[in-house]
C-alpha positions as CSV (number, residue, x, y, z in Angstrom):
1,M,51.3,16.5,102.2
2,L,54.3,15.2,99.6
3,E,51.8,13.0,98.4
4,N,49.3,15.4,97.6
5,F,51.5,17.7,96.1
6,E,52.6,14.6,93.8
7,N,49.1,13.3,93.2
8,N,48.3,17.7,91.7
9,N,51.3,17.0,89.5
10,N,49.8,14.0,88.0
11,T,46.6,15.9,87.4
12,T,48.6,18.8,85.8
13,S,50.7,16.8,83.7
14,N,47.4,14.5,82.4
15,N,45.4,18.0,82.1
16,Y,48.3,19.2,79.4
17,D,48.6,15.8,77.9
18,D,44.6,16.0,77.0
19,F,45.0,19.6,76.0
20,E,48.3,19.0,73.5
21,D,45.7,15.7,72.3
22,E,42.8,18.6,71.4
23,F,45.1,21.0,70.0
24,T,46.6,18.4,67.3
25,Y,43.4,17.1,66.8
26,G,42.4,20.9,65.9
27,K,45.5,21.1,63.6
28,H,44.3,17.9,61.5
29,S,40.9,19.1,61.5
30,V,41.7,22.6,60.3
31,R,43.8,20.8,57.3
32,R,41.4,18.4,56.6
33,K,38.6,20.7,56.0
34,K,41.4,23.2,54.0
35,L,41.5,19.7,51.8
36,E,38.0,19.0,51.3
37,R,37.4,22.7,50.4
38,K,39.6,22.9,48.1
39,I,38.3,19.3,46.8
40,R,35.1,20.7,46.4
41,K,36.6,24.1,44.7
42,K,38.0,22.0,42.0
43,R,35.4,19.5,41.6
44,K,33.1,22.4,41.0
45,K,35.4,24.0,38.3
46,I,35.4,20.4,36.6
47,N,31.2,20.1,36.8
48,N,31.2,23.8,35.2
49,L,33.5,23.0,32.5
50,K,32.0,20.0,31.5
51,A,28.4,21.8,31.7
52,F,30.1,24.1,29.3
53,L,31.2,21.7,26.8
54,R,27.6,20.1,26.9
55,F,26.7,23.7,26.3
56,L,28.7,23.9,23.3
57,V,28.8,20.5,21.8
58,T,24.5,21.1,21.9
59,V,24.8,24.5,20.5
60,L,27.1,23.6,17.7
61,L,24.9,20.5,16.6
62,L,22.0,22.9,16.7
63,V,23.6,25.3,14.4
64,G,25.2,22.1,12.6
65,C,21.5,20.5,11.8
66,Y,20.3,23.8,11.1
67,F,22.5,24.5,7.8
68,I,22.4,20.4,7.3
69,L,18.4,21.2,7.0
70,K,19.0,24.3,5.1
71,L,20.8,22.3,2.2
72,P,18.4,22.5,-0.9
73,Q,18.9,18.5,-1.4
74,W,16.0,18.1,1.6
75,Y,13.7,20.1,-0.6
76,L,11.1,19.5,-3.1
77,P,11.0,21.3,-6.0
78,S,7.9,23.9,-5.8
79,D,6.8,22.4,-9.8
80,T,7.1,19.0,-8.4
81,F,3.4,18.0,-9.0
82,K,2.7,20.3,-12.0
83,K,4.8,18.1,-14.8
84,P,6.7,14.8,-14.5
85,T,9.9,15.2,-13.0
86,D,12.7,13.0,-11.7
87,N,11.5,13.7,-7.9
88,I,8.4,11.1,-8.2
89,E,8.1,7.6,-8.9
90,I,5.4,5.6,-9.9
91,M,5.3,2.0,-9.5
92,N,3.6,-1.2,-9.8
93,N,0.8,0.6,-12.1
94,K,-0.3,-2.1,-15.1
95,I,-3.7,-0.8,-15.9
96,I,-3.5,3.4,-15.5
97,P,-1.3,5.3,-17.2
98,D,1.5,7.6,-14.9
99,Y,0.1,10.6,-16.3
100,V,-3.1,10.1,-15.2
101,I,-1.5,9.7,-11.8
102,Y,0.3,12.6,-12.4
103,N,-2.7,14.6,-13.3
104,S,-4.2,13.9,-10.3
105,L,-1.7,14.8,-8.1
106,K,-1.3,18.5,-10.2
107,D,-3.5,20.6,-7.4
108,V,-1.2,19.1,-4.8
109,K,0.7,22.3,-2.5
110,V,4.2,21.7,-2.1
111,K,5.4,22.8,1.1
112,K,8.4,24.6,2.2
113,L,9.3,21.7,4.3
114,P,12.2,19.3,4.6
115,I,10.7,16.0,3.0
116,F,10.8,14.0,6.2
117,F,8.4,16.3,7.7
118,V,6.3,16.5,4.1
119,S,3.1,14.7,5.0
120,V,1.8,12.6,2.2
121,R,-1.7,12.5,2.9
122,P,-3.1,14.9,0.3
123,I,-1.1,12.8,-2.3
124,M,-2.5,9.8,-1.1
125,R,-6.2,11.4,-0.9
126,Q,-6.1,12.4,-4.5
127,I,-4.7,8.5,-5.9
128,Y,-7.6,7.5,-4.2
129,K,-9.9,9.0,-6.0
130,L,-8.9,7.3,-9.0
131,P,-11.7,4.1,-9.0
132,V,-8.6,1.5,-10.2
133,I,-6.7,2.3,-7.3
134,K,-7.3,0.1,-4.2
135,K,-4.2,0.6,-1.9
136,V,-1.4,3.7,-1.8
137,Y,1.8,3.8,-0.5
138,V,4.7,6.5,-0.1
139,R,8.1,6.4,0.5
140,R,10.0,9.8,1.2
141,Y,13.9,9.9,0.2
142,G,16.8,12.6,0.7
143,F,19.7,13.6,-1.0
144,P,17.6,14.3,-3.5
145,A,14.4,14.8,-2.3
146,R,11.9,12.3,-3.9
147,L,9.0,10.3,-3.4
148,Q,8.1,7.0,-4.4
149,I,4.2,6.1,-5.0
150,I,3.7,2.3,-4.7
151,V,0.0,1.8,-6.3
152,R,-1.8,-1.6,-5.8
153,E,-5.1,-1.5,-8.5
154,R,-8.1,-3.2,-8.1
155,T,-8.5,-6.8,-10.3
156,P,-10.5,-7.0,-12.9
157,I,-12.7,-10.6,-13.3
158,A,-14.6,-9.8,-16.4
159,L,-14.4,-7.2,-19.4
160,I,-16.5,-6.0,-21.1
161,K,-16.0,-5.4,-24.9
162,T,-18.3,-4.7,-28.4
163,N,-16.0,-7.4,-29.8
164,L,-13.0,-9.5,-29.3
165,K,-10.4,-7.9,-30.8
166,A,-11.6,-4.0,-29.4
167,Q,-10.6,-2.5,-26.0
168,P,-12.4,-3.2,-23.2
169,V,-14.9,-0.3,-23.0
170,A,-15.4,-1.3,-19.3
171,F,-14.5,-4.0,-16.6
172,L,-15.9,-5.2,-13.0
173,T,-13.0,-5.3,-10.6
174,S,-12.7,-8.5,-7.8
175,D,-14.5,-5.9,-5.3
176,G,-17.8,-5.1,-7.1
177,V,-16.2,-2.1,-8.9
178,L,-17.8,-1.1,-12.0
179,V,-14.8,0.8,-14.3
180,T,-15.9,2.5,-17.6
181,N,-13.3,5.5,-17.9
182,K,-11.7,4.9,-21.4
183,R,-8.2,5.8,-19.7
184,Y,-8.2,3.0,-17.4
185,M,-8.9,0.3,-20.0
186,N,-4.9,-1.1,-20.6
187,V,-6.0,-4.0,-19.2
188,P,-4.4,-7.7,-20.2
189,D,-7.5,-9.8,-21.0
190,K,-5.1,-13.5,-20.5
191,D,-7.6,-15.5,-18.2
192,V,-10.1,-13.2,-17.4
193,L,-13.5,-13.3,-18.4
194,K,-14.6,-11.1,-21.5
195,I,-18.2,-10.2,-22.0
196,L,-19.3,-8.8,-25.5
197,T,-22.4,-6.7,-25.9
198,T,-23.4,-3.8,-28.0
199,P,-22.7,-0.1,-26.9
200,K,-26.8,0.0,-26.9
201,G,-26.3,-2.9,-24.4
202,M,-23.8,-1.3,-22.8
203,K,-25.5,2.0,-21.9
204,N,-29.0,0.5,-21.0
205,D,-28.1,-3.5,-19.4
206,I,-24.5,-3.4,-18.2
207,S,-24.3,-3.1,-14.4
208,V,-22.8,-4.7,-11.3
209,K,-26.0,-6.7,-10.7
210,K,-25.7,-7.9,-14.0
211,I,-22.3,-8.8,-14.6
212,K,-22.3,-10.8,-11.5
213,E,-25.6,-12.6,-13.0
214,I,-23.5,-13.3,-15.9
215,E,-20.4,-14.5,-13.6
216,H,-22.9,-16.8,-12.0
217,I,-24.2,-18.2,-15.3
218,V,-20.6,-18.8,-16.5
219,K,-19.3,-20.6,-13.5
220,D,-22.0,-22.8,-13.7
221,V,-21.2,-24.1,-17.2
222,E,-17.6,-24.0,-16.0
223,T,-18.3,-26.5,-13.5
224,Y,-20.8,-28.9,-15.8
225,S,-18.4,-28.9,-18.7
226,N,-14.8,-28.8,-16.8
227,E,-13.3,-26.6,-19.2
228,K,-12.5,-22.3,-18.3
229,V,-15.1,-20.2,-20.7
230,E,-13.3,-18.0,-23.1
231,Y,-16.1,-15.5,-23.2
232,I,-20.0,-14.7,-23.4
233,D,-21.5,-13.2,-26.4
234,I,-24.7,-11.3,-25.1
235,R,-24.9,-8.5,-28.0
236,N,-28.5,-10.3,-28.6
237,P,-29.7,-10.6,-25.2
238,N,-32.9,-13.4,-26.6
239,D,-29.7,-15.5,-27.9
240,V,-26.7,-15.8,-26.0
241,F,-23.6,-18.0,-26.5
242,V,-20.7,-18.8,-24.7
243,K,-17.3,-19.9,-25.4
244,I,-15.4,-23.3,-24.1
245,H,-12.0,-24.3,-25.6
246,T,-13.5,-26.9,-27.2
247,I,-17.0,-25.9,-28.6
248,N,-19.7,-22.9,-28.8
249,I,-22.7,-23.4,-26.6
250,R,-26.2,-21.9,-27.2
251,L,-27.8,-20.8,-24.0
252,G,-30.7,-18.9,-25.9
253,V,-32.3,-16.6,-23.5
254,L,-31.4,-15.7,-19.8
255,D,-34.4,-16.6,-18.1
256,S,-35.2,-18.5,-14.9
257,T,-34.7,-22.3,-16.7
258,V,-31.1,-21.3,-17.9
259,Y,-29.2,-22.8,-14.9
260,E,-31.5,-26.0,-15.7
261,R,-30.6,-26.1,-18.9
262,I,-26.5,-26.1,-18.2
263,K,-26.7,-29.0,-16.1
264,R,-27.7,-31.3,-19.3
265,I,-24.0,-29.8,-20.7
266,Y,-22.4,-32.6,-18.6
267,T,-24.1,-35.4,-20.4
268,I,-24.2,-33.7,-23.7
269,L,-19.5,-33.2,-24.1
270,P,-18.9,-36.5,-24.0
271,Q,-21.1,-37.4,-27.1
272,I,-19.6,-34.4,-29.3
273,A,-16.8,-37.4,-29.8
274,D,-18.8,-39.5,-31.4
275,V,-19.6,-37.1,-34.3
276,D,-17.8,-37.5,-37.7
277,S,-19.1,-34.0,-38.8
278,K,-17.9,-30.9,-37.5
279,I,-20.0,-29.0,-34.6
280,Q,-21.1,-25.0,-34.9
281,Y,-22.1,-25.2,-31.5
282,I,-24.5,-27.1,-28.8
283,D,-28.4,-25.4,-28.4
284,L,-29.7,-25.7,-24.9
285,S,-32.0,-22.8,-25.8
286,W,-34.9,-25.0,-25.0
287,D,-36.1,-26.5,-22.1
288,K,-35.8,-29.6,-22.5
289,V,-34.6,-30.4,-26.1
290,N,-30.9,-30.9,-26.9
291,Y,-29.2,-30.9,-30.2
292,L,-25.9,-30.5,-31.8
293,K,-25.8,-28.1,-34.7
294,L,-23.1,-29.2,-37.2
295,Q,-21.3,-27.1,-39.9
296,K,-22.7,-26.5,-43.2
297,V,-20.4,-28.5,-45.4
298,K,-18.8,-26.0,-48.6
């Protein structure tokens, strides 16, 4: 019986120890949860503060950008395209004058937008209407707002003149465009084929096809003479002359036999050095006859 009492005491002691352990664990668990709750509250406050600061910075940036974009240095003046101003710079134009480009832009409207939001397509569209222009590039700059217009002009390969000293009345470009507007005749004639014609011939005979035929003839002359053609004179269609560096060549009528007659240049030019008298021109106007026209002795 005593033994049973001791066992009961031991059981009660063990139960008490287990209860004490559970109580201690419960106290620690409550403290830990309180601590975790405090940490979560602090983190929430910090996150809310960060979100507020981000919102505040965003608002300040937007307000700052708004006032910066309102500065007049971002905007083109309303009369930018009405007259030449410092807000437009035209570059790389050698044939077409500045005033012609300005005049082509006079109907372009200036929108009340910052320079970098202004579309350049209306500007390019107007400039492309000029026959001399091949490419257009438009750059936009701020502070102050301005435009830089860079043009690439077509390359003249043949100038049509009424005489050698006169200004061209037209020219043909490398891509086959015949330009006849007088405003575009500021063309350097160095190393460019010159075709001499009459005002009547300019109206009736000069065309892209005709100039291409003349260009073919000129290339044959240069091939068989091994010299550069300076000009071709078609003022009299029945008596055409070609000038190379050393001498004039009379081709006569530019008919179907002209290419065969040109081939004879190769054999005639070496004979010129053996002639003592001054030669006026080589006559290739006849089908199978060549002769040298000598200058008259005064």
